[in-house]
Backbone as a ProteinNet text record, in pm:
[ID]
protein_1_A
[PRIMARY]
MIIERFHPIGIPGTPWGAAEKAKWFEGRKRQRNYKTDVLAKLERLGPGFQVEQIGALSIDPQRYPLFAVASRKVVAGAPWVLVTGGVHGYETSGVQGALAFLSTVASGYLERVNLVVAPCVSPWAYEVINRWNAQAIDPNRSFVPNSPAEESRALMQLVANLERSGVEFLVHIDLHETTDTDESEFRPAKAARDGVAFEPGTIPDGFYTVGDEENPQPEFQAAIVKGVEAVTHIAPPDANGQIIGADVTQHGVINYAYKKLGLCGGMTNARFTTTTEVYPDSARVTAAICNAAQVAAVRAALDHVLA
[TERTIARY]
7656	7803	7812.8	7874.7	7852.6	8000.3	8011.4	8129.1	8190.7	8300.9	8355.8	8382	8389	8384.4	8561.6	8596.5	8737.2	8779.8	8627.2	8634.5	8531	8580.6	8493.5	8346.4	8320.1	8251	8144.7	8040.8	7923.1	7930.8	7793	7754.7	7815.8	7922.7	7986.9	7917.6	7920.2	7851.2	7791.5	7758.2	7658.8	7705.9	7756.3	7822.3	7775.8	7867.1	7804.1	7721.8	7648.4	7554.5	7578.6	7498.3	7541.7	7580.7	7562.5	7547.4	7726.3	7721.1	7857.6	7959.2	7963.1	8045.4	8072.6	7961.2	7956.2	8048.6	8007.7	8099.1	8245.2	8268	8419.3	8490.8	8406.8	8472.6	8497.1	8389.7	8417.2	8531.2	8606.1	8693.6	8819	8808.6	8946.9	8978.9	9163.2	9162.4	9324.7	9285.6	9441.3	9550.9	9698.4	9784.8	9885.6	9858.8	9977.6	9932	9990.8	9915.6	9991.5	9856.4	9883.3	9944.2	9885.1	9981.7	10136.7	10178.2	10317.9	10437.4	10336.2	10426.4	10441.1	10316.1	10275	10320.9	10192.3	10159.7	10284.1	10345.5	10473.7	10555.5	10616.2	10713.9	10662.2	10560.5	10505.8	10543.6	10531.1	10565.9	10678.5	10788.3	10948.3	11028.6	10911.3	10921.4	11056.3	11088.7	11198.7	11120.7	11181.3	11141.4	11058.4	11132.4	11105.8	10996.2	10915.6	10773.8	10658.4	10545.2	10382.7	10361.8	10245.4	10166.6	10020.7	9984.1	9789.9	9710.2	9601.9	9497.2	9404.7	9366.4	9320.8	9145.5	9167.8	8996.8	9064.5	8968.4	8949.9	8798.5	8877.6	8766	8653.7	8541.1	8403.5	8428	8466.2	8455.5	8525.6	8626.5	8672.3	8768.4	8734.1	8774.6	8929.5	8897.8	9021	9138.5	9113.4	9189.8	9234.3	9185.9	9200.7	9221.3	9280.1	9265.5	9395.8	9350.1	9418.6	9493.9	9653.5	9772.5	9789.8	9860.2	9941.3	10046.6	10170.7	10289.5	10324.7	10342.7	10384.3	10504.2	10581.2	10665.4	10625.8	10742.1	10649.9	10685.6	10794.1	10815.7	10738.2	10721.6	10642.6	10781.7	10833.8	10937.1	10846.8	10852.3	10811.2	10894.6	10788.4	10844.1	10911.6	10884.8	10968.4	10853.6	10865.4	10761.4	10687.2	10547.6	10481.7	10478.5	10513.5	10519.7	10429.9	10364.3	10278.9	10349.9	10357.3	10402.9	10235.9	10267.4	10162	10196.1	10141.1	10160.3	10008.6	10049.5	9946.1	9781.4	9749.5	9639.8	9599.2	9674.8	9653.6	9734.4	9613	9719.2	9788.8	9762.2	9890.4	9989.4	10006.3	10144.2	10246	10340	10408	10499.5	10583.2	10674.7	10618.2	10534.8	10450.1	10412.4	10395.9	10406	10481	10556.9	10699.7	10804.8	10856	10912.1	10878.8	10739.7	10742.8	10754.5	10753.7	10813	10910.4	11015	11161.1	11205.5	11135.3	11178.8	11201	11042.2	11053.8	11176.7	11184.7	11253.9	11437.2	11446.1	11618.5	11684.4	11587.7	11642.8	11557	11391	11306.8	11381.3	11431.2	11503.2	11622.5	11654.8	11761.8	11641.9	11555.6	11478.5	11403.6	11407.9	11283.1	11327.7	11434.4	11483.4	11439.1	11403.2	11387.5	11233.7	11186.6	11012.4	10963.7	10810.6	10704.9	10673.8	10698.1	10599.5	10522	10406.3	10308	10330.2	10302.6	10315.5	10236.4	10168.9	10036.3	10073	10161.1	10213.8	10146.7	10030.6	9945.9	9769.6	9731	9614.3	9492.4	9543.5	9445.6	9458.2	9467	9510.3	9422.7	9326.1	9268.9	9332.4	9311.7	9345.9	9533.1	9583.4	9731.8	9743.5	9649	9653	9585.4	9498.5	9460	9504.2	9596.1	9673.5	9534.1	9490.3	9426.8	9436	9373.8	9354.3	9264.8	9164.3	9005.6	9011.8	8910.5	8856.6	8781.5	8720	8630.4	8485.5	8471.8	8367.2	8340.4	8471.1	8544.7	8551.1	8583.8	8588	8711.8	8771.8	8945.7	8938	9040.5	9054.4	9149	9197.8	9250	9184.8	9069.9	8976.7	8894.3	8884.9	8812.5	8798	8934.2	9021	8878.5	8762.8	8622.5	8574.7	8483.9	8398.3	8278.2	8271.8	8149.1	8244.4	8342.2	8406.1	8315.1	8310.9	8260.4	8326.3	8509.8	8598.5	8651.3	8595.5	8581.4	8781.1	8846.2	8970.8	9049.1	8979.5	9028.7	8953.4	8845.4	8739.3	8836.5	8891.8	8960.2	9116.1	9163.3	9274.2	9277.4	9135.8	9117.3	9075.5	8999.1	8989	9083	9186.8	9338.3	9359.3	9368.8	9428.1	9349.8	9206.7	9108.2	9107.2	9159.4	9183.9	9307.7	9374.8	9528.9	9546.2	9436.7	9442	9368.6	9253	9161.7	9253.5	9383.5	9460.1	9552.5	9565.3	9656.3	9798.5	9808	9903	9835.8	9974.8	9962.2	10029.8	10053.4	10170.2	10215	10354.5	10391.5	10430.9	10455	10481.8	10409.9	10365.9	10272.5	10352.1	10429.3	10461.6	10360.8	10276.1	10231	10271.7	10314.1	10401.9	10321.2	10346.6	10312.3	10365.4	10262.7	10388.4	10264	10359.3	10289.1	10305.1	10300.6	10262.6	10226.9	10290.4	10240.1	10069.7	10041.1	9910.9	9773	9883	9744.4	9686.9	9781.4	9743	9633.1	9690.1	9623.4	9523.4	9520.5	9396.1	9318.7	9368.6	9310.6	9219.3	9323.1	9248.4	9138.7	9126	9038.2	8911.7	8945	8856.8	8757.5	8850.1	8763.2	8653.1	8719.1	8636.7	8508.5	8528.1	8408.7	8302.2	8356.5	8293.3	8171.7	8271.3	8199.1	8079.9	8089.9	8035	8099.9	8195.6	8263	8371.8	8436.1	8552.7	8658.3	8722.3	8874.4	8985.3	9013.8	9132.5	9295.4	9347.7	9458.4	9559.1	9634	9771.9	9894.1	9984.3	10150.9	10173.4	10265.9	10347.7	10476.5	10517.4	10628.7	10745.4	10861.7	10951.5	11055.2	11032.8	11076.8	11032.9	11093.3	11029.5	10964.6	10898	10875.8	10759.4	10735.2	10661.2	10532.4	10406.5	10326.5	10304.4	10319.9	10302.5	10124.3	10114.2	9963.4	9985.7	9896.3	9916.7	9842.5	9769.2	9739.7	9880.9	9949	10081.1	10213.7	10251.6	10326	10478.8	10504.7	10681.3	10760.6	10783.4	10868.9	10979.8	11072.4	11176.6	11204.7	11086.2	11069.4	11081.2	11000	10983.8	11121.8	11211.3	11324.6	11397.3	11395.9	11521	11452.7	11348.6	11299.9	11379.2	11311	11388.4	11485.5	11564.9	11744	11775.1	11718.1	11746.7	11732.8	11603.5	11589.7	11673	11691.8	11820.1	11933.4	11968.4	12083.5	12050.5	11971.2	11853	11829.1	11759.6	11688.3	11659.2	11612.1	11605.7	11494.7	11469.4	11385.2	11305.8	11143	11091.6	11098.9	11099.5	11151.8	10989.4	10989.8	10875.1	10805.1	10704.2	10639.3	10640	10620.9	10638.2	10573.6	10472.4	10411.9	10447.7	10505.3	10591.6	10537.8	10439.9	10365.9	10437.4	10344.7	10339.4	10236.8	10150.3	10064	9910.1	9975.5	9864	9890.7	9978	9998.6	10126.3	10118	10253.4	10388	10497.5	10623.5	10634.5	10655.3	10700.4	10833.1	10864.2	11035.8	11071.7	11208	11278.6	11178.3	11118.2	11043	10946.8	10856.1	10743.3	10699.1	10480.3	10401.1	10344.8	10181.8	10160	9974.6	9904.8	9780	9675.9	9524.8	9476.5	9437.5	9486.8	9481.4	9351.7	9331.9	9173.9	9069	9092.9	8949.8	8923.5	9018.5	9044.2	9032.8	9017.2	9024.1	9150.8	9288.7	9366.3	9407.6	9469.3	9554.9	9619.7	9696.1	9809.2	9744.5	9632.9	9558.7	9439.6	9501.7	9406.6	9441.7	9545.5	9587.7	9611	9636	9665.9	9855.8	9930.8	10021.9	10103.3	10234	10286.6	10366.5	10396.3	10527.1	10422.7	10393.2	10324.4	10338.1	10373.3	10404	10358.7	10339	10316.6	10387	10478.6	10575.5	10518.3	10622.8	10536.4	10650.5	10696.1	10794.4	10754	10820.7	10812.7	10864.7	10807.2	10886.7	10868.4	10795.7	10816.1	10931.5	11007.5	11132.9	11242.5	11296.9	11383.7	11569.9	11495.7	11630.4	11647.7	11496.7	11475.5	11445.6	11480.9	11439.9	11335.1	11276.7	11165	11265.7	11375.5	11455.1	11509.1	11553.1	11552.1	11458.6	11314.6	11191.4	11175.2	11190.5	11176.3	11269.5	11408.7	11467.6	11471.2	11427.5	11368.1	11226.2	11156.2	11064.7	11098	11242.4	11318.6	11380.3	11447.2	11530.5	11430.5	11356.5	11215.3	11161.2	11171.3	11099.5	11231.4	11363.8	11449	11473.6	11514.9	11540.2	11441.3	11308.1	11202	11206.3	11240.4	11278.7	11404.6	11481	11631	11623.6	11514.4	11513.7	11461.1	11310.8	11212.4	11292.4	11419.9	11452.8	11561.8	11625.7	11745.2	11709.8
8039.9	7952.1	7919.7	7771.6	7686.5	7653.7	7714.5	7747.1	7564.3	7514.7	7431	7388.8	7295.5	7317.5	7310.7	7426.2	7428	7471	7504.6	7483.8	7368.1	7320.3	7266.8	7330.6	7410.6	7490.3	7564.8	7540.3	7601.5	7574.4	7663.6	7590.1	7691.9	7639.3	7676.2	7776.8	7925	8031.4	8101.4	8049.3	8117.5	8193.2	8301.1	8361.6	8275	8283.4	8211.9	8305	8179.2	8282.8	8246.9	8251.3	8200.4	8087.7	7962.2	7825.1	7836.3	7856.8	7817.7	7910.2	8049.4	8074.9	8021.4	8012.1	7899.9	7804.8	7706.9	7579.2	7623.4	7744.4	7778.9	7779.2	7874.9	7899.8	7747.5	7708	7533.9	7479	7524	7465.6	7516	7626.5	7676.6	7631.9	7571.7	7540.2	7666.5	7667.5	7736.1	7647.1	7696	7625.5	7738.1	7843.4	7858.3	8036	8031.1	8106.8	8264.5	8339	8482.5	8548	8469.2	8553.5	8518.6	8372.8	8331.5	8379.8	8437	8480.2	8615.8	8703.1	8864.9	8924.7	8901.2	8993.4	8935.8	8817.9	8807	8906.3	8896.3	9017.6	9142.1	9167.4	9320	9369.8	9262.1	9297.1	9308.3	9253.4	9274.9	9376	9471.1	9601.3	9714.9	9798.1	9881.1	9975.5	10070.7	10188.4	10308.7	10312.6	10399.9	10403.9	10312.9	10240	10241.3	10260.7	10238.5	10173.9	10103.1	9994.2	10035	10001	10062.8	9918.7	9866.2	9847.7	9939.2	9905.2	9999.4	9892.1	9753.5	9742.9	9595.9	9472.8	9336.5	9274.6	9159.7	9069.8	9021.2	9095	8997.8	8864.1	8790.2	8648.3	8589.1	8665.8	8601.2	8697.6	8869.7	8942.6	8955	8815.8	8789.1	8709.5	8614.5	8616.5	8702.9	8772.5	8840.2	9029	9073.8	9210	9291.2	9383.3	9472.3	9537.3	9569.2	9628	9720.3	9858.5	9978.3	9957.3	9998.8	10058.2	10195.5	10266.6	10407.8	10487.8	10557.1	10643.8	10672.1	10642.8	10708.2	10836.9	10911.9	11027	11103.4	11212	11306.2	11367.1	11352.8	11484.8	11555.9	11703.1	11803.7	11805.4	11877.8	11831.1	11741.7	11639.5	11516.9	11458.8	11377.1	11335.9	11207.1	11176.6	11095.5	10972.2	10870.9	10718.7	10639.8	10543.2	10404.8	10311.7	10176.5	10084	9972.8	9932.8	9822.1	9677.2	9545.7	9429.4	9334.6	9243.1	9122.4	9197.2	9260.7	9320.2	9178.5	9072.6	8954.1	8871.3	8817.1	8732.1	8624.6	8590.8	8434.8	8496.6	8630.6	8639.2	8666	8603.1	8583.7	8711.1	8759.5	8782.1	8979.4	8966	9120.7	9139.4	9042.3	9059.1	9049	8948.8	8942.7	9046.1	9086.9	9204.5	9303.4	9335.4	9448	9454.8	9306.7	9322.6	9292.4	9263.1	9263.2	9394.2	9468.1	9648.3	9676.9	9667.1	9707	9667.5	9534.7	9504.1	9510.3	9544.8	9569.7	9727.6	9816.1	9917.7	10052.4	10043.5	10131.4	10226.3	10208.3	10276.7	10358.7	10326.7	10411.3	10576.9	10519.6	10670.5	10746.9	10723.7	10759.3	10917.5	10957	11073.4	11161.5	11099.7	11152.5	11141.6	11046.2	11031.8	10957.6	11001.2	10978.9	10878.4	10694.6	10609.1	10531.1	10513	10405.8	10251.4	10165.9	10045.6	9951.1	9899.1	9825.8	9668.8	9587.6	9477.5	9305.1	9351.2	9209.8	9266.2	9320.1	9389.8	9274.3	9188.3	9029.5	8894.5	8894.3	8806.8	8688.2	8702.4	8547.3	8443.8	8586.3	8460.8	8487.3	8566.4	8473.4	8344.9	8340.6	8198.9	8067.6	8123.6	8044	8010.2	8117.8	8131.2	8121.2	8254	8288.2	8389.6	8452.2	8592.9	8671	8574.2	8673	8655.3	8776.6	8710.4	8628.8	8620.3	8507.5	8493.2	8635.6	8662	8624.5	8621	8590.8	8660.2	8773.3	8948.8	8959.9	9011.7	9058.7	9174	9180.7	9312.8	9433.9	9408.5	9504.9	9523.5	9501.1	9596.4	9633.7	9648.1	9667.3	9850.5	9879.4	10045.5	10145.6	10123.7	10224.5	10273.9	10349.2	10434.7	10322	10316.9	10224	10066.7	9989.7	9905.9	9783.6	9668.6	9535.5	9486.5	9495.3	9392.5	9531	9436.9	9498	9546	9422.6	9485.9	9575.1	9605	9759.1	9855.2	9796.8	9941.7	10024.6	9910.1	9889.8	10030.9	9995.4	10087.3	10208.6	10188.1	10320.4	10451.5	10383.1	10446.1	10480	10423.6	10467.5	10591.7	10584.6	10665.2	10829.2	10786.3	10921.8	10989.6	10913.6	10961.4	11060.2	10962.5	11080.1	11142.7	11162.8	11298.8	11394.6	11380.1	11450.7	11554.8	11464.7	11528.7	11608	11640.2	11684.4	11612.2	11515.9	11407.1	11387.7	11440.1	11412.3	11331.7	11200.2	11092.9	11142	11158.9	11135.8	11034.4	10902.8	10801.2	10710.1	10604.9	10462.4	10363.7	10254.6	10146.3	10027.4	9969.4	9851.4	9700.1	9643.2	9488.3	9369.1	9346.9	9153.2	9093.8	8964.3	8888	8855.2	8807.7	8689	8568.5	8494.3	8332.4	8236.8	8084.1	8015.9	7983.2	8013.9	7956.6	8094	8173.4	8283.7	8256.4	8171.5	8079.1	7981.6	7879	7726.5	7688	7819.7	7833.6	8000.5	8099.3	8185.2	8230.9	8269.2	8285.7	8228.5	8067.8	7992.8	8074.6	8065.6	8069.6	8198.6	8303	8457.2	8388.7	8341	8307.7	8229.5	8141.2	8064.2	8144.3	8213.3	8285.7	8392.7	8450.7	8567.5	8520.4	8392.1	8302.2	8353.5	8325.9	8360.1	8289.6	8249.8	8167	8200.4	8102.8	8099.7	8154.6	8226.4	8250	8207	8140.8	8057.9	8206.9	8262.5	8380.4	8276.9	8375.6	8322.9	8420.2	8348.2	8396.8	8481.5	8577.9	8622.5	8613.1	8526.5	8499.6	8603.4	8664.9	8758.1	8876.4	8982	9074.2	9205.6	9289.6	9382.8	9469.1	9600.9	9734.6	9700.4	9752.3	9817.3	10003	10044.4	10209.6	10265	10376	10406.5	10469.6	10400.2	10493.3	10621.5	10702.9	10836	10921.1	10806.8	10891.2	10795.9	10782.7	10700.7	10659.8	10790.1	10792.7	10712.2	10707.1	10649.9	10631.9	10783	10752.2	10667.6	10691.2	10638.6	10481.3	10393	10307.5	10249.7	10297.8	10281.5	10293.7	10369	10339.1	10187.8	10139.4	10057.1	9921.6	9888	9818.7	9788.9	9944.7	9901.4	9861.4	9872.7	9864	9685.5	9628.3	9491.1	9440.5	9478.8	9356.1	9362.1	9361.3	9366.6	9264.5	9203.9	9124.1	8996.3	9023.4	8925.4	8954.8	8834.8	8877.4	8986.4	9047.1	9107.7	9076.4	9087	8968	9060	8952.1	9039.6	9020.2	9082.7	9111	8993.8	8941.8	8830.8	8857.2	8764.6	8789.1	8897.5	8956.2	9077.7	9180.9	9163.4	9266.1	9324.2	9218	9248.1	9159.9	9197.3	9121.8	9167.1	9038	9011.1	9083.7	9055	9119.3	9292.1	9365	9447.8	9525.5	9665.6	9657.2	9732.6	9647.5	9678.3	9840.1	9934.2	10047.7	10084.8	9987.6	10015.2	9906	9879.3	9732.7	9691.1	9620.7	9548.2	9651.6	9737	9821	9850.8	9819.2	9815.7	9901.3	9946.9	10013.4	10016.9	9999	9971.7	10143.6	10097.9	10225.8	10228.7	10262.7	10219.5	10285.9	10360.8	10414.1	10366.6	10385.4	10281.6	10143.9	10060.5	9923.8	9914.2	9987.1	9998.8	9934.3	9963.2	9920.3	9972.9	9894.7	9988.1	10079.9	10089.3	10133.4	10338	10324.8	10418	10487	10458.5	10462.6	10618.4	10641.8	10767.5	10866.7	11049.9	11102.8	11144.6	11004.3	11062.5	11018	11141.7	11167.6	11024.3	10971.9	10847.6	10688.5	10645.7	10533.2	10411.4	10258	10185.2	10033.6	9946.5	9807.4	9688	9657	9585.4	9431	9355.4	9208.9	9125.7	9047.3	8916.3	8819.9	8753.9	8614.5	8523.7	8417.7	8367.3	8230.6	8174.7	8039.3	8015.7	8059.4	8080.3	7967	7895.6	7813.1	7885.9	8011.7	8097.8	8195	8154.2	8261.8	8132.7	8224	8145.8	8244.8	8228.4	8289	8404.7	8378.4	8491.9	8596.2	8483.3	8649.1	8749.2	8649.9	8699.5	8818.2	8789.7	8929.3	8972.2	8963.2	9075.2	9185.3	9119.2	9183.1	9325.3	9246.7	9356	9463.3	9421.9	9541.8	9630.1	9532.8	9615.9	9742.2	9724.6	9764.1	9922.6	9908	9996.8	10106.3	10040.7	10144.2	10218.8	10117.1	10225.9	10373.7	10277.4	10408.8	10489.1	10479.9	10612.5	10674	10622.1	10656	10771.7	10755	10775.2	10925.7	10928.6	11016.3	11129	11104.3	11145.5	11237.7	11212.3	11228.1	11368.6
6586.4	6605.8	6716	6728.4	6824	6875.7	7026.2	7083.1	7143.9	7087	7145.3	7288.4	7345.4	7508.6	7530.2	7612.1	7649.5	7756.5	7899.4	8006.7	8081.6	8236.2	8254.3	8363.1	8361.8	8409	8310.8	8298.8	8223.4	8102.2	8047.6	7874.9	7808	7677.1	7629.8	7555.2	7549.1	7458.1	7555.3	7700.5	7805.7	7903.3	7932.5	8064.4	8164.6	8307.1	8412.1	8493.8	8568.9	8632.6	8789.2	8913.2	9054	9055.8	8986.4	9033.8	8979	8822.7	8810.2	8850.6	8921	8981.7	9136.6	9198.1	9314.8	9278.7	9171.1	9169.5	9147.9	9050.9	9054.7	9170.9	9266.1	9368.3	9463.4	9499.3	9554.6	9529	9417.2	9377.7	9384.5	9461.1	9489.8	9601.7	9621	9774.6	9831.7	9955.3	9992.9	10007.7	9947.1	9887.9	9970.5	10030.5	10072.7	10192.6	10270	10400.3	10409.7	10358.3	10390.6	10525	10635.8	10766.9	10763.9	10739.6	10762.3	10627.7	10553.2	10422.2	10342.8	10478.3	10406.3	10579.3	10632.8	10726.2	10841.8	10867.9	10959.6	10942.5	10763.7	10746.7	10767.3	10740.1	10785.2	10926.9	11002.3	11173	11185.9	11082.1	11107.7	11051.5	10959.5	10873.4	11018	10968.1	11060	11096.5	11190	11248.2	11174.9	11035.7	10949.7	10863.4	10912.9	10856.6	10964.9	10937.5	10976.9	10910.1	10996.3	10893.9	10968.7	10861.4	10901.5	10791.1	10902.4	10838.2	10753.4	10610.1	10560.5	10540.5	10576	10516.8	10571	10524.5	10557.8	10435.1	10382.5	10299.2	10355.6	10315.2	10388.1	10438.4	10305.1	10304.6	10436.1	10469.1	10631.7	10696.8	10725.3	10797	10893.9	10934.3	11058.4	11002.5	10847.6	10835.6	10676.5	10633.8	10550.6	10579.3	10620.3	10679.7	10531.9	10555.7	10423.2	10495	10464.6	10471.6	10439.5	10405.1	10381.6	10429.5	10382.6	10507.1	10388.6	10539.7	10463.3	10532.5	10507	10544.7	10683.1	10802.4	10932.3	10930.7	10906.3	10861.9	10709.2	10756.7	10594.2	10575.4	10442.9	10387.3	10330.8	10405.2	10303.7	10168.5	10061.1	9952.6	9886.5	9920.4	9873.8	9786.8	9696.1	9582.9	9688.2	9646.4	9754.6	9577.8	9656.4	9570.1	9624.3	9507.9	9572.9	9499.6	9603.3	9481.3	9522.9	9460.3	9464.3	9427.9	9486.8	9478	9470.6	9416.5	9434.1	9434.4	9339.7	9281.1	9232.9	9161.3	9098.8	9201.8	9270.4	9386.2	9391.9	9245.3	9193.8	9149.2	9150.7	9081.6	9196.5	9247.9	9330.9	9362.1	9303.8	9274.7	9312.8	9245.7	9285.8	9407.5	9501.4	9668	9710.2	9672.3	9772.7	9703.8	9585.1	9549.5	9637.9	9639.8	9694.8	9872.4	9903.8	10035.6	10062.1	9931	9935.5	9963.1	9897.5	9857.9	9966	10087.1	10191.1	10325.1	10316.4	10398.8	10336.1	10226.2	10214	10131.1	10031	9977.8	10017.6	10053.9	10077.6	10219.2	10307.1	10401.3	10321.1	10244.2	10197.6	10068.6	10065.1	10018.5	10084.5	10217.6	10349.1	10347.6	10343.9	10316.8	10206.1	10087.6	9965.2	9910.3	9940	9886.3	9995.2	10004.7	10069.6	10023.3	10094.6	10080.4	10154.3	10011.3	10027.1	9951.4	10021.7	9968.6	10003.5	9923.3	9986.4	9888.7	9959.8	9894.3	9859.5	9943.6	9900.1	9880.5	9793.1	9740.9	9770.8	9711.9	9681.1	9758.9	9931.4	10003.1	9985.9	9958.5	9918.8	9796.7	9690.7	9606.2	9593.1	9648.9	9680.9	9745.6	9850.1	9911	9826.5	9716	9633.9	9531.9	9516.4	9358.2	9278.6	9260.2	9161.4	9113.8	8982.5	8895.6	9004.9	8994.8	9069.2	9193.8	9238.6	9400.6	9431.1	9560.8	9562.2	9478.8	9412.7	9337	9211.2	9159.6	8985.9	8951.5	9039.7	8962.9	8951.8	8815.3	8821	8908.6	9019.6	9062.2	8963.8	8915.6	8778.5	8649.8	8668.7	8591	8642.7	8821.6	8879.6	8968.1	8898.3	8960.2	8871	8905.4	8857.9	8988.4	8905.4	9036.6	9090.7	9209	9241.8	9228.6	9207.1	9182.2	9257.7	9165.2	9231.2	9309.4	9279.3	9380.8	9526	9615.4	9743.9	9736.4	9708.4	9693	9647.2	9532.3	9467.7	9558	9572.8	9688.7	9805.7	9844	9960	9921.2	9854.5	9795.6	9714.7	9684.8	9622	9718.1	9844.8	9970.1	10026.3	10018.8	10072	10009	9880.3	9786.9	9811.8	9820.1	9802.3	9969.3	10052.9	10212.6	10180.8	10176.1	10128.6	10026.9	9894.7	9839.5	9890.8	9970.7	10045.2	10171.3	10195.9	10315.7	10239.8	10080.3	10051.5	9951.4	9941.3	9917.3	9782.7	9683.1	9526.2	9461.6	9455.9	9362	9269.3	9246.9	9166.9	9059.4	9165.6	9086.9	9161.5	9060.5	9095.2	9053.4	9084.5	9040	9016.2	9006	9060.4	8945.1	9074.3	9042.1	8981.7	8868.1	8840.4	8746	8720.2	8641.2	8535.5	8420.1	8333.6	8341	8391.8	8373.1	8263	8244.4	8198.1	8203.2	8326.5	8381.8	8329.9	8292.5	8239.6	8129.1	8003	7890.1	7907.8	7993.9	8029.2	8127.5	8171.5	8310.8	8305.2	8320.1	8329.4	8220.9	8103.4	7977	7984.9	7989.8	7953.1	8008.4	8161.9	8250.8	8214.2	8196	8188.1	8038	7973.2	7812	7849.8	7962.9	8004.3	8051.5	8190.6	8250.5	8174.5	8042.3	8010.2	7868.1	7835.4	7769.9	7618	7550.8	7436.7	7428.4	7281.8	7238.7	7281.6	7344.8	7385.6	7246.9	7276.9	7181.7	7212.3	7190.1	7206.6	7155.8	7270.3	7252.9	7282.8	7302.2	7339.7	7493.7	7594.6	7647.5	7623.7	7675	7666.5	7737	7681.7	7785.8	7777	7916.3	7990.8	8042.4	8109.2	8134.5	8077.2	8102.5	7989.8	8084.3	8055.9	8124.5	8037.9	8116.1	8045.6	8087.1	8019.3	8027.6	7985.1	8007.5	7993.4	7848.9	7804.8	7678.7	7675.6	7734.8	7790.5	7793.6	7900.9	7916.7	7960.3	7803	7804	7902.2	7912.8	7944.2	7943.3	7791.3	7740.8	7802.2	7826.8	7934.9	8040.2	8116	8248.3	8210.6	8162.6	8103.1	8087.1	7984	7947.7	8062.1	8140.9	8249.1	8374.5	8366	8437.7	8336.8	8242.8	8172.5	8161.5	8179.7	8168.7	8325.5	8450.6	8540.4	8573.9	8528.3	8536	8437.9	8341.1	8273.5	8315.6	8390.4	8487.5	8585.2	8606.6	8655	8610.1	8476.3	8408.5	8277.9	8189.6	8072.3	8025	7954	7852.4	7739.5	7756.8	7670.9	7531.2	7395.4	7248.7	7193.7	7123.4	7032.1	6978.7	6971.5	6913.7	6739.3	6621.1	6506.2	6459.9	6557.4	6470.6	6554	6630.2	6699.6	6805.8	6881	6989.1	7087.4	7224.2	7287.3	7382.1	7404.2	7472.3	7380.2	7253.3	7142.2	7119.4	7236.8	7213.8	7136.9	7034.8	7030.9	7080.2	7024.7	7148.3	7070.6	7151	7145.6	7175	7251.7	7240.2	7316.2	7315.1	7422.1	7523	7560.4	7631.6	7722.1	7613.9	7665	7584.7	7603	7520.5	7658	7552.5	7647.7	7655.2	7747.2	7741.4	7821.4	7815.2	7845.6	7991.2	8058.4	8215.4	8239	8238.7	8307	8229.9	8112.7	8045.6	8102.1	8067.9	8126.9	8267.5	8372.1	8504	8589.3	8529.8	8542.3	8708.1	8789.5	8921	8898.6	8799.8	8752.1	8746.9	8688.9	8627	8749.8	8879.5	9013	9020.2	9029.7	9038.3	8951	8942.3	8835.7	8873.3	8877.3	8889.9	8795.9	8734.7	8608.3	8575.4	8668.1	8646.9	8688.2	8562.4	8659.3	8504.6	8597.2	8533.7	8549.3	8522.5	8532.8	8474.4	8640.2	8608.4	8538.8	8455	8387.5	8405.2	8512.9	8536.7	8507.8	8457.9	8353.2	8469.3	8575	8670	8607.2	8500.6	8436	8356.7	8345	8279.4	8311.5	8213.1	8272.4	8343.4	8335.2	8352.1	8449.4	8505.6	8625	8791	8877.2	9003.9	9061.1	9174.8	9273.5	9313.9	9344.3	9386.5	9327.8	9155.4	9064.6	9053.8	9028.3	9010.4	9139.2	9236.7	9337.7	9323.1	9266.5	9253.6	9176.4	9048.7	8937.7	8954	9045.6	9099.1	9128.8	9280.3	9342.1	9239.8	9119.3	9096	8974.2	8947.8	8881.9	8966.3	9093.4	9189.6	9203	9252.9	9210	9112.4	9012.5	8880.4	8828.6	8901.8	8887	8952.5	9087.9	9161.2	9144	9085.5	9056.6	8942.3	8872.2	8747.4	8781.9	8849.3	8900	8985.3	9073.3	9123.5	9064	9008.1	8854.7	8788.9
[MASK]
+++++++++++++++++++++++++++++++++++++++++++++++++++++++++++++++++++++++++++++++++++++++++++++++++++++++++++++++++++++++++++++++++++++++++++++++++++++++++++++++++++++++++++++++++++++++++++++++++++++++++++++++++++++++++++++++++++++++++++++++++++++++++++++++++++++++++++++++++++++++++++++++++++++++++++++++++++

C-alpha cells in the first residue's frame, strides 16, 4: 500500500529515524516563557505550600527545572491528592488551571487533604507549544518502567519517593485539553513519525473526562462533569456514540486503559483517578473560562471524595 504524503517530514510509510527527529526538533520555536508564566507564579504561592525541585530537563537544566508543590503541613489521616498539569505542554489550561487552583481555592483544602501538585510536567513543550518532548516522545504514553521520557521519569520518581515514605494517594487528577491542533498537527505528525497512514478524526466540542477502564469510578466522573458544567459546556457524543473514538459511558465521560497505554493517570494506585479534557478552541470559551473549568474539575473531584 502506498501512503500519500500528509506531513512535510520523512518518507510516507517509513518511521522517522534520528535525522527526521532532528529536523522536527529544529522546526520548534519558543513561543512563550516558562519562567514568567509558571515559575514566577510558584514564587508567589502562600505560606501553606512548599515548592520543591524534582529534577531538570537535560536539554537546558537552567531554563527547565522541574517543580512540584506540596502542602507544607501534613495532616495525619487526611487523604493524599495528586494534581498534574502540562504533561502535554501545549495544553495551556492544564498548566494554568493547576496554577489557578493553587493560587485561589487550594488553601481552603489544606486542613482536609494533603496536596501534591506538579503544574507543568513538560516545560520545554510548554514553551514551544507541542505535544511531544524534545526527543519527539509523548510523555503521556511514557508512564512506564524505564520510561523513555525524562519528564515522566521525574514525576514517577517523585511519586515513588513519597510512596516509599508511606504515602498512599487516594486521588489523582490529571489536567488536559483536546485542541483543534490535535487533528491538524499532532495526529498527522504522530502518524508520520510512526510510518503509518493518517486517519482523520473529529474534535469534540466541549469538556469531557477520561476515566480508567479498569477502575472507572462513574460517580466520581459524574461529579466532575457536573461541577464543570456550571463553567463550560460538555462535549456531546458523535454520531457513533463516541468521543475521540471511545464509547461514551455517561454524559461527558469516556474510559481508556490507563496503565496499558502508559498514561499519567495510571501512575499511582489511587482509587479515584480522572483525566480532564477542556476544549479551548470553542467560540463559546475564553482562556479564563478554560482555566476556571480545570479549577472546577479539581474542586468537584475533591468535594466528592471528601463527602
